[in-house]
C-alpha positions in Angstrom: 138.0 72.5 119.5 140.5 72.9 116.7 140.2 76.1 114.8 139.7 76.3 111.2 141.7 78.2 108.5 145.2 78.9 107.9 147.9 78.9 110.6 150.8 76.7 109.8 152.2 73.8 111.5 151.4 74.8 115.1 147.7 75.3 114.3 147.2 71.6 113.7 148.3 70.9 117.2 146.7 73.6 119.2 143.0 73.8 120.1 142.1 77.5 120.2 138.5 77.5 119.0 135.9 77.8 121.8 132.4 76.8 122.0 130.0 77.8 124.7 126.6 76.0 125.1 124.0 77.6 127.4 121.1 75.4 128.6 118.2 77.8 128.5 115.6 75.4 129.7 117.5 74.1 132.7 119.1 77.4 133.8 118.8 78.1 137.4 119.7 81.7 137.1 116.6 82.9 135.0 113.0 83.1 136.1 110.2 81.4 133.9 109.2 84.7 132.4 112.8 85.5 131.4 113.1 82.0 129.9 110.0 82.3 127.8 111.1 85.8 126.6 114.5 84.5 125.6 113.0 81.5 123.9 110.8 83.7 121.9 113.7 86.2 121.0 116.3 83.7 120.4 114.1 81.2 118.6 116.4 81.0 115.5 119.6 80.6 117.4 118.4 77.7 119.7 118.7 74.0 119.1 115.8 71.6 119.4 116.8 70.9 123.0 116.8 74.5 123.9 120.5 75.0 123.9 122.3 78.2 122.8 125.5 77.4 120.9 128.1 80.2 120.4 131.6 79.5 119.1 134.7 81.8 118.5 137.8 81.2 116.6 138.8 84.9 115.7 142.1 84.8 117.7 145.0 82.4 117.9 144.7 82.7 121.6 142.3 80.3 123.4 142.0 82.9 126.3 141.1 85.8 124.0 138.4 83.6 122.3 137.0 82.6 125.7 136.7 86.3 126.5 135.0 87.1 123.3 132.5 84.4 123.3 131.4 85.0 127.0 131.1 88.7 126.3 129.0 87.9 123.2 126.9 85.5 125.2 126.2 88.1 128.0 125.5 90.8 125.5 123.0 88.6 123.5 121.2 87.6 126.7 121.1 91.2 127.8 119.7 92.6 124.7 117.0 89.9 124.5 115.8 90.6 128.1 115.3 94.4 127.3 111.5 95.1 127.6 110.4 97.7 125.0 108.7 100.8 126.4 105.0 100.9 126.1 103.8 103.5 123.6 101.6 106.3 125.0 99.2 107.5 122.6 99.3 111.2 122.1 97.0 113.8 120.8 98.3 116.2 118.0 98.7 119.8 119.1 96.2 122.6 118.3 98.7 124.2 115.9 99.4 121.2 113.9 95.7 120.5 113.4 95.2 124.3 112.2 98.2 123.7 110.0 96.8 120.6 108.4 93.3 122.2 107.8 95.0 125.2 106.3 97.0 123.1 103.8 93.8 121.1 103.0 91.9 124.3 102.2 94.8 125.6 100.1 95.0 122.6 98.0 91.2 122.4 97.6 91.3 126.1 96.3 94.1 125.1 94.1 92.1 122.3 92.6 89.0 124.3 92.3 90.7 126.9 90.2 91.8 124.3 87.7 88.3 123.7 86.4 86.6 125.5 83.3 85.6 129.1 83.9 81.9 129.6 84.3 80.2 132.0 81.9 77.4 133.5 84.1 
């Protein structure tokens, strides 16, 4: 593809822009679970046909653009396939419970002392 932007006379003759299309639906290298996960994660970047389109025209060299766009594709797929760790619920420690109760008693006492004094 022709790259956009400035570049002089030579830029109008040379195609240095690179566009990569990755067919997520018909990919043989991915399992069905991975495909569904990628479809959920990359929903905003996919076309209606399930194609992932990436393009690069950062460099004047087509080879550099190819390297950049393939690296970007692999990184995108890699980060989308990472499974988040399951959260293990933890109990608060005994000292943290005691600390919380002490601070509650302290603030309750402070608020109790704010009232009018009793004349008994």
